[in-house]
KOLFISE-49185 format. One line per 3 residues: number of its first residue (from 1); their letters; for each residue x, y, z of C-alpha. Coordinates in pm, 1 decimal, always signed. Last residue first. Layout:
NUM) a) X Y Z | ... $
END
This chain:
429) yrp) +1526.3 +4922.4 -3801.0 | +1522.9 +5045.9 -4138.6 | +1417.3 +5378.7 -4165.6 $
426) prk) +1250.4 +5528.9 -4477.4 | +1472.2 +5783.8 -4608.5 | +1368.0 +6176.7 -4533.6 $
423) kll) +1197.0 +6425.9 -4761.7 | +867.1 +6405.8 -4654.9 | +966.9 +6374.0 -4268.3 $
420) rqa) +1140.4 +6691.7 -4328.3 | +821.9 +6873.0 -4459.8 | +592.9 +6799.0 -4145.6 $
417) ese) +803.1 +7115.5 -3964.5 | +702.9 +7382.5 -4269.3 | +444.4 +7172.3 -4330.7 $
414) frr) +282.7 +7226.2 -4025.0 | +336.5 +7596.2 -3963.1 | +204.2 +7660.2 -4301.5 $
411) lad) -116.3 +7464.2 -4195.2 | -84.1 +7653.9 -3861.4 | -65.8 +7972.8 -4063.6 $
408) apt) -338.0 +7946.9 -4308.1 | -630.0 +7826.3 -4072.4 | -514.9 +8147.9 -3857.4 $
405) lqg) -354.8 +8076.2 -3558.6 | -449.1 +8083.7 -3136.2 | -806.4 +8149.4 -3251.4 $
402) alp) -883.6 +7869.8 -3030.6 | -1032.4 +7642.8 -3337.3 | -751.2 +7771.8 -3517.0 $
399) apl) -492.8 +7621.8 -3277.6 | -638.6 +7269.9 -3328.9 | -440.0 +7193.8 -3617.0 $
396) fks) -117.8 +7301.7 -3531.1 | +86.8 +7087.8 -3234.8 | -190.6 +6792.8 -3351.9 $
393) aia) -16.9 +6765.1 -3693.6 | +328.1 +6765.3 -3586.1 | +232.2 +6439.7 -3368.1 $
390) elp) +23.0 +6279.0 -3652.8 | +352.0 +6327.8 -3856.0 | +548.1 +6137.0 -3626.9 $
387) gaa) +307.0 +5850.3 -3567.7 | +67.3 +5831.3 -3294.1 | -143.4 +5618.4 -3513.1 $
384) gmy) -5.1 +5643.5 -3852.0 | +234.4 +5842.8 -4092.9 | +573.0 +5875.6 -4108.7 $
381) wgp) +635.8 +5583.7 -4271.9 | +435.8 +5668.2 -4526.9 | +85.2 +5536.0 -4685.3 $
378) pdy) -207.8 +5797.4 -4620.8 | -412.2 +5757.1 -4283.3 | -737.1 +5548.9 -4355.3 $
375) vvn) -1059.3 +5602.3 -4521.5 | -1341.4 +5413.2 -4405.4 | -1665.7 +5430.2 -4664.1 $
372) daa) -1832.9 +5110.6 -4643.2 | -1728.8 +5027.7 -4307.2 | -1990.9 +5375.4 -4242.8 $
369) aay) -2266.7 +5160.6 -4316.6 | -2234.4 +5008.4 -3952.3 | -2318.3 +5317.0 -3775.4 $
366) ean) -2668.0 +5246.9 -3688.4 | -2637.9 +4855.4 -3633.8 | -2343.0 +4885.4 -3377.8 $
363) pml) -2606.5 +5054.0 -3105.2 | -2672.3 +4786.9 -3167.5 | -2633.8 +4430.6 -3255.4 $
360) ara) -2846.1 +4320.5 -3506.8 | -2612.8 +4290.5 -3806.9 | -2365.8 +4099.7 -3589.3 $
357) aas) -2627.2 +3863.3 -3440.0 | -2704.0 +3810.9 -3791.0 | -2342.5 +3714.0 -3902.1 $
354) eav) -2118.7 +3957.0 -4147.9 | -1907.8 +4057.2 -3926.0 | -1867.9 +3744.9 -3816.5 $
351) pry) -1777.5 +3544.3 -4041.1 | -1625.5 +3836.5 -4175.8 | -1350.0 +3838.5 -3931.4 $
348) api) -1304.0 +4229.3 -3987.7 | -1502.9 +4322.0 -3641.3 | -1666.6 +4666.1 -3630.1 $
345) hgg) -1563.1 +4788.7 -3313.6 | -1791.2 +4904.8 -3055.0 | -1672.5 +4715.5 -2748.5 $
342) eaw) -1955.7 +4459.2 -2802.8 | -1809.7 +4404.2 -3138.1 | -1490.1 +4257.9 -2944.4 $
339) gfs) -1733.0 +4002.4 -2809.2 | -1852.5 +3924.5 -3149.9 | -1477.5 +3819.0 -3208.4 $
336) hts) -1470.1 +3491.1 -3123.2 | -1365.0 +3336.0 -3458.8 | -1131.1 +3608.1 -3476.4 $
333) vya) -997.5 +3579.9 -3143.2 | -966.8 +3198.4 -3154.3 | -742.0 +3221.9 -3471.4 $
330) ifq) -538.3 +3437.6 -3365.4 | -455.1 +3220.9 -3057.5 | -414.2 +2919.5 -3322.6 $
327) mva) -194.1 +3127.2 -3518.3 | +50.3 +3209.7 -3225.5 | +50.5 +2835.7 -3153.4 $
324) rtk) +131.5 +2749.8 -3462.4 | +395.5 +3011.7 -3490.8 | +533.3 +2836.2 -3193.5 $
321) apa) +558.3 +2502.4 -3272.3 | +724.3 +2621.7 -3608.7 | +1036.9 +2749.3 -3383.8 $
318) mpr) +1021.3 +3167.3 -3436.1 | +1350.9 +3306.5 -3550.3 | +1590.5 +3473.3 -3289.9 $
315) gen) +1836.8 +3666.6 -3493.9 | +1621.3 +3920.6 -3572.2 | +1361.5 +3937.5 -3378.0 $
312) api) +1090.7 +3987.6 -3670.5 | +770.3 +4105.0 -3467.3 | +475.9 +3875.3 -3542.8 $
309) afg) +134.0 +4143.6 -3584.9 | -187.6 +4101.0 -3484.4 | -439.2 +4385.5 -3620.5 $
306) hsd) -595.6 +4678.8 -3457.0 | -815.9 +4925.0 -3717.9 | -834.9 +5265.6 -3833.0 $
303) awt) -1090.8 +5476.8 -3924.3 | -1117.7 +5846.0 -4114.3 | -1453.3 +5899.6 -4266.3 $
300) san) -1568.0 +5912.8 -4661.0 | -1914.7 +6008.4 -4696.4 | -1847.0 +6180.1 -5052.8 $
297) gyl) -1828.8 +6493.4 -5238.6 | -1851.6 +6741.7 -4916.6 | -2026.3 +6672.8 -4557.1 $
294) qpl) -2117.5 +6349.8 -4620.5 | -2220.3 +6247.2 -4275.3 | -1996.0 +6090.2 -4024.3 $
291) pai) -2215.2 +5755.5 -3959.6 | -2507.8 +5764.1 -3704.5 | -2503.3 +5684.5 -3338.8 $
288) gyr) -2823.9 +5728.1 -3141.9 | -2911.2 +5880.0 -2782.5 | -3162.4 +5899.8 -2564.0 $
285) frv) -3063.2 +6089.0 -2214.0 | -3008.1 +5987.9 -1838.8 | -2642.4 +5832.7 -1918.9 $
282) tga) -2589.8 +5744.4 -1518.1 | -2831.7 +5495.8 -1496.7 | -2654.5 +5215.3 -1473.8 $
279) qtg) -2762.4 +5020.0 -1800.1 | -2758.2 +5359.2 -1968.3 | -2430.1 +5431.2 -1838.4 $
276) rvl) -2280.0 +5072.6 -1935.5 | -2438.0 +5140.2 -2319.6 | -2284.0 +5477.3 -2318.4 $
273) epv) -1947.8 +5357.6 -2206.4 | -1933.8 +5023.5 -2428.1 | -2005.9 +5283.8 -2720.5 $
270) ewv) -1680.3 +5524.8 -2675.1 | -1490.8 +5308.4 -2919.0 | -1668.1 +5407.2 -3195.0 $
267) gni) -1467.8 +5709.6 -3262.1 | -1548.7 +6057.6 -3165.1 | -1762.6 +6333.3 -3322.5 $
264) mfg) -2030.4 +6412.5 -3051.0 | -2327.4 +6605.5 -3071.4 | -2627.2 +6732.5 -2891.3 $
261) ang) -2402.2 +6876.7 -2570.0 | -2502.0 +6866.1 -2237.7 | -2611.6 +6569.8 -2129.2 $
258) amf) -2396.7 +6415.2 -1890.3 | -2237.2 +6218.4 -2113.7 | -2176.7 +6430.3 -2416.3 $
255) qst) -1981.8 +6640.1 -2155.8 | -1787.3 +6386.1 -2030.4 | -1683.8 +6288.3 -2355.5 $
252) sap) -1497.5 +6646.9 -2417.5 | -1376.0 +6638.8 -2049.1 | -1187.0 +6339.5 -2103.7 $
249) ydq) -1044.8 +6379.7 -2423.4 | -894.2 +6779.1 -2362.6 | -1159.2 +7096.7 -2422.8 $
246) gpt) -939.7 +7389.5 -2558.8 | -1250.9 +7484.9 -2769.4 | -1596.2 +7465.3 -2665.2 $
243) ayg) -1832.3 +7362.0 -2933.4 | -2110.1 +7578.7 -3085.5 | -1917.3 +7883.3 -2920.9 $
240) aqf) -1889.5 +8060.3 -3297.4 | -1522.4 +7993.7 -3269.4 | -1557.6 +7596.8 -3219.0 $
237) wha) -1795.6 +7573.8 -3488.6 | -1596.5 +7784.3 -3688.4 | -1278.3 +7605.2 -3643.0 $
234) iaa) -1397.5 +7313.2 -3863.4 | -1535.8 +7512.7 -4161.0 | -1162.3 +7688.0 -4110.4 $
231) lts) -972.6 +7314.8 -4127.9 | -1229.0 +7307.4 -4466.7 | -1130.8 +7628.4 -4603.6 $
228) ega) -721.8 +7584.9 -4519.1 | -690.4 +7211.9 -4687.1 | -900.4 +7313.3 -4968.0 $
225) pgy) -646.7 +7562.0 -5090.8 | -396.9 +7246.0 -5181.1 | -442.5 +6887.1 -5030.8 $
222) afr) -139.6 +6806.5 -5215.3 | +141.0 +6796.8 -4943.7 | +457.6 +6689.9 -5132.4 $
219) gda) +648.5 +6373.5 -5202.3 | +433.3 +6263.4 -5501.6 | +108.7 +6292.4 -5312.6 $
216) vvp) +35.6 +6378.8 -4947.1 | -295.1 +6452.8 -4821.1 | -491.2 +6342.1 -5058.3 $
213) lgq) -802.0 +6473.2 -5209.8 | -1122.3 +6337.3 -5299.7 | -1352.1 +6593.4 -5111.8 $
210) qal) -1470.6 +6336.9 -4904.8 | -1110.2 +6237.1 -4866.7 | -1033.4 +6609.6 -4739.3 $
207) lsl) -1351.5 +6566.5 -4497.0 | -1175.4 +6275.8 -4351.0 | -821.6 +6397.8 -4299.2 $
204) wlr) -964.8 +6694.4 -4127.9 | -1157.3 +6438.6 -3909.1 | -884.4 +6276.1 -3832.2 $
201) wia) -577.8 +6548.0 -3778.9 | -903.4 +6701.7 -3553.8 | -904.6 +6404.9 -3304.2 $
198) yts) -515.7 +6371.5 -3255.8 | -534.9 +6614.5 -3009.3 | -156.5 +6762.6 -2909.0 $
195) qaa) -339.2 +7109.7 -2860.5 | -699.1 +7044.9 -2692.3 | -961.7 +7020.8 -2915.3 $
192) ema) -1208.3 +6687.2 -2796.8 | -1505.4 +6748.3 -2939.4 | -1835.7 +6798.0 -2784.2 $
189) lga) -2092.8 +6978.7 -3040.9 | -2382.1 +7174.2 -3053.7 | -2303.6 +7337.4 -2678.8 $
186) kgt) -2643.9 +7345.3 -2462.4 | -2843.6 +7609.4 -2422.8 | -3151.6 +7448.1 -2573.3 $
183) tqk) -3294.8 +7581.8 -2849.0 | -2959.0 +7797.4 -2948.8 | -2743.3 +7579.8 -2907.2 $
180) var) -2893.5 +7279.2 -3035.2 | -3008.7 +7422.9 -3391.0 | -2650.0 +7611.3 -3424.6 $
177) fad) -2498.5 +7262.7 -3442.1 | -2744.3 +7122.4 -3653.8 | -2712.8 +7406.9 -3892.6 $
174) tla) -2326.3 +7356.7 -3877.3 | -2395.6 +6999.4 -3987.4 | -2627.0 +7120.1 -4278.4 $
171) pmg) -2386.6 +7396.7 -4341.7 | -2131.7 +7134.1 -4437.5 | -2318.6 +6922.8 -4642.0 $
168) vip) -2595.0 +6646.2 -4617.1 | -2742.0 +6590.0 -4292.0 | -3025.6 +6288.6 -4290.9 $
165) kln) -3260.2 +6373.0 -3977.7 | -3145.3 +6162.3 -3673.7 | -3372.1 +5925.2 -3553.4 $
162) gga) -3717.0 +5959.8 -3350.6 | -3902.7 +5765.5 -3576.9 | -4087.4 +6076.4 -3713.2 $
159) dll) -3719.9 +6256.3 -3795.8 | -3521.4 +6400.5 -3551.0 | -3342.1 +6734.9 -3575.8 $
156) gaq) -3649.3 +6979.9 -3507.0 | -3402.7 +7122.9 -3178.3 | -3577.5 +7016.2 -2905.2 $
153) gal) -3564.4 +6640.2 -3061.9 | -3199.5 +6710.5 -3110.4 | -3130.7 +6774.2 -2734.2 $
150) dkn) -3357.4 +6450.3 -2642.0 | -3191.7 +6246.7 -2881.7 | -2829.6 +6313.1 -2794.5 $
147) yyl) -2611.9 +6225.3 -3088.8 | -2295.7 +6059.5 -3183.0 | -2166.1 +6099.4 -3534.8 $
144) vlp) -1885.3 +5856.2 -3606.4 | -1507.2 +5833.4 -3643.0 | -1419.2 +5465.3 -3754.5 $
141) hmd) -1303.0 +5155.9 -3552.1 | -1160.2 +4857.0 -3772.6 | -1133.0 +4511.7 -3617.8 $
138) lpv) -890.1 +4220.8 -3582.9 | -651.1 +4199.4 -3882.1 | -406.0 +3969.6 -3934.9 $
135) aya) -56.8 +4182.2 -3992.8 | +250.7 +4149.0 -4176.3 | +39.4 +4005.4 -4513.0 $
132) hgg) +273.5 +3985.7 -4854.7 | +277.5 +4186.0 -5166.7 | +518.9 +4457.6 -5055.5 $
129) yqs) +277.2 +4553.1 -4734.2 | -59.6 +4369.2 -4648.5 | -297.6 +4464.4 -4334.0 $
126) raw) -417.6 +4703.2 -4522.1 | -568.9 +4503.3 -4805.3 | -731.9 +4276.2 -4510.7 $
123) qrp) -895.6 +4581.5 -4367.0 | -1056.1 +4660.5 -4670.6 | -1134.2 +4330.7 -4810.1 $
120) lfd) -1320.9 +4200.5 -4483.0 | -1109.9 +3885.4 -4376.3 | -1224.7 +3528.4 -4401.1 $
117) agr) -1045.8 +3592.3 -4792.8 | -727.9 +3583.1 -4669.6 | -767.8 +3252.1 -4526.6 $
114) lga) -762.9 +3122.8 -4146.9 | -807.7 +2691.1 -4068.1 | -512.9 +2795.9 -3830.5 $
111) sal) -255.6 +2590.2 -4002.3 | -457.4 +2749.6 -4326.3 | -269.2 +3119.4 -4184.1 $
108) ead) +85.0 +2958.4 -4116.8 | +60.6 +2807.4 -4515.1 | -47.4 +3145.7 -4674.0 $
105) tvp) +220.5 +3336.5 -4432.5 | +193.1 +3580.5 -4221.0 | +529.4 +3859.0 -4280.6 $
102) rlv) +772.1 +3956.5 -4028.8 | +784.7 +4262.0 -3859.2 | +1018.3 +4532.9 -3728.9 $
99) ggg) +1207.6 +4549.6 -4075.5 | +1134.4 +4927.6 -4104.1 | +889.3 +4875.5 -4427.1 $
96) aln) +712.6 +4648.5 -4197.5 | +708.7 +4840.7 -3898.1 | +682.5 +5177.0 -4086.8 $
93) plr) +438.5 +5094.7 -4372.3 | +246.5 +4831.1 -4094.2 | +153.9 +5132.2 -3861.8 $
90) slh) -195.6 +5254.7 -4026.5 | -255.5 +4864.8 -3919.4 | -277.6 +4987.3 -3576.2 $
87) ita) -47.2 +4698.3 -3372.9 | -139.8 +4429.2 -3108.1 | +212.7 +4222.7 -3080.0 $
84) ldp) +289.4 +3864.9 -3086.6 | +588.7 +3638.8 -2957.6 | +744.8 +3936.0 -2770.8 $
81) gag) +1068.5 +4138.9 -2851.1 | +1400.4 +4070.6 -2744.8 | +1601.1 +4035.9 -3084.5 $
78) avt) +1741.1 +4314.6 -3011.6 | +1583.5 +4510.2 -3324.1 | +1295.6 +4372.0 -3202.7 $
75) ati) +1312.8 +4524.3 -2827.6 | +1367.1 +4863.4 -2973.9 | +1081.7 +4873.5 -3262.5 $
72) lkt) +856.2 +4723.9 -2989.2 | +977.8 +4967.0 -2722.3 | +922.9 +5281.9 -2920.7 $
69) yfp) +597.9 +5111.8 -3089.3 | +436.2 +5153.9 -2714.7 | +582.6 +5434.1 -2620.9 $
66) egw) +453.6 +5607.5 -2925.7 | +128.0 +5521.1 -2862.2 | -55.8 +5362.8 -2606.0 $
63) klt) +130.8 +5257.2 -2310.9 | +229.2 +4915.6 -2242.7 | +8.0 +4615.8 -2165.4 $
60) tse) +191.9 +4209.4 -2124.0 | -21.0 +3920.6 -2214.0 | +20.9 +3563.9 -2149.4 $
57) vrv) -108.2 +3315.8 -2375.9 | -112.5 +2941.4 -2261.3 | -84.6 +2712.1 -2530.6 $
54) asq) -121.8 +2338.0 -2512.6 | -400.3 +2322.4 -2286.1 | -719.4 +2411.1 -2398.8 $
51) san) -1020.1 +2592.8 -2400.9 | -914.9 +2788.2 -2097.6 | -621.7 +2972.1 -2200.7 $
48) fgd) -846.8 +3103.7 -2493.9 | -1108.5 +3226.7 -2275.1 | -852.0 +3422.0 -2065.1 $
45) ila) -715.0 +3568.0 -2359.8 | -1042.7 +3717.9 -2465.0 | -1132.0 +3760.3 -2125.4 $
42) rmr) -767.0 +3979.6 -2128.1 | -877.1 +4125.2 -2467.5 | -1225.2 +4252.0 -2315.5 $
39) agd) -1100.8 +4433.1 -2066.6 | -809.9 +4604.2 -2245.3 | -1079.4 +4738.1 -2494.5 $
36) ggs) -1261.4 +4880.0 -2222.9 | -957.6 +5066.6 -2049.8 | -576.3 +4930.8 -2230.9 $
33) llt) -497.0 +4783.4 -2545.7 | -120.2 +4889.4 -2604.4 | -17.1 +4504.3 -2661.8 $
30) wmq) +252.5 +4295.2 -2616.3 | +189.3 +3911.9 -2636.3 | +403.5 +3604.2 -2472.4 $
27) vvq) +278.4 +3311.5 -2636.8 | +399.8 +2979.0 -2381.8 | +376.4 +2705.3 -2588.3 $
24) vda) +314.9 +2407.9 -2344.9 | +481.9 +2077.9 -2446.1 | +746.2 +2185.0 -2199.0 $
21) raa) +503.1 +2138.2 -1884.5 | +584.6 +1757.8 -1841.9 | +980.6 +1857.4 -1827.3 $
18) psc) +900.2 +2132.6 -1594.6 | +777.1 +1908.0 -1329.7 | +427.6 +1909.1 -1222.1 $
15) lll) +354.2 +1554.5 -1427.5 | +640.5 +1378.9 -1228.9 | +550.6 +1513.5 -910.8 $
12) ala) +222.5 +1369.0 -927.8 | +374.6 +1059.0 -1081.3 | +587.1 +1026.3 -815.7 $
9) ava) +308.8 +1106.0 -507.5 | +99.3 +830.8 -698.8 | +408.3 +557.0 -691.7 $
6) wrg) +460.9 +628.8 -314.3 | +115.4 +565.2 -267.0 | +144.6 +236.2 -383.3 $
3) arm) +461.8 +136.7 -236.7 | +292.3 +209.2 +117.5 | +23.9 -31.3 +2.0 $
END
C-alpha cells in the first residue's frame, strides 16, 4: 500500500515537473489595448487559455501610442521582442517597411484554418505591405456622429421615427449644431480640441478624403486651398460658440455623457461607455449614432484597425511549434470576435461581421454603413497612429479652433515642420 502511495506521489511530481510542462507553448504578447478594449482582450485571452491546454498566452500591456511603438521597435531590433503584438494597421508602412515585423504566410494562416478571404477586403488590403501580409486584422474603428436624441429632438432634428434626419453638406451640420445651441442652451458639439489631440487631424483627413484630395502625393502636401478652407470650417464651430475650444479628451466625452451637448464626433470606442452608462442610469438621455455625414462629395470617414503582428526578432527566429501556437490564438480571437464587436468595433473577420447577430447588434447597426466608406492615414513611414506626422499635426491643427492661429498659419507651420519627414529616407531599424 505504501509503495502504491509513493508511486502516485512520484507520478504527480513528474506531471508537475518542468519537463512535463515543456510541451505547453507559452506565447508572450505585447498590447497597447487598455480600458474597455483591454478588458475585452483579457477576456479573450482567458477564454483561449481555458479552452485548451497546449498553448498559454501571457499578455503585457504597455502605454498606448509612441511609447508602445518605440519599445516594440527597440526590443525587436535587439531580438528581445514578444512573440506577438497588437498594432494599428496604419503603422504597417513604418513597422513592416522598417523590418520590425515579419510576414504571415498563407501556409501559417491555413494551419489555423484561416484565409485572407475570411477578412473584410479593406482591412485585409491594409494588412499588406510589399505584396505580403504582415498582420491579421482584428477590427476597424471609424469616426462616427453621436447624438443626444432629447436635445436633437428639441431642436427639430429628428424624424418621425425618432432618428436623426439626414444631414448632407457642411452648412447642414453647422446648422444642426447652431439649432441645438439656440434651442436648448447646451453645446452643439462635444469634441476633443486641446493641443496634442489627434481628433482634429482625423476629422480633417476625413473631410479632405470626402473631397477626393490626398494629404500627400509625389512627396509633397497636395490638398491645396481646400486644406485651409476645410480647417476653417471646423474652426468655425468652435469660434461661433457651438463647441468648446481647448477641451481635452475626458472633458469632451464627459460633456456629452452628462447630456450637455447635442452631438459628439468621436470614435466608436466610446460605445461601451454609453451602453454601460445607460444600464447604470448615469446616462440619462436617449442617444443615437450615425456614420460621419457626407459634408462634401462623398461620405469618407477616417478609421484605423487593430491587428495581430509577429515581430521579426532578428537572430531569434520563431520555432514552427511556436508559430502554430500564435496562429491558433489569432484564429480563436477572430472566431470569437463578437465580444469585440460589443466593444463598439466592427469585426474584420467576415463570418462574425456578416453574421445575423452582428448585423442586429445595437447600437452598432446604426453606424455599420460607415464600414463602406472608411479611409486610413495615407501610406508613408511617418504616418499612422501616434506617428511622427500625426504628432506634428496635433501641435498646429487645433490652434485655429481657439483663435491662436489662422488656418493658413497653422497649415504653414505644420507643413514647414513636417516637410523634413517627407524628404527623409524610410528608416530600416
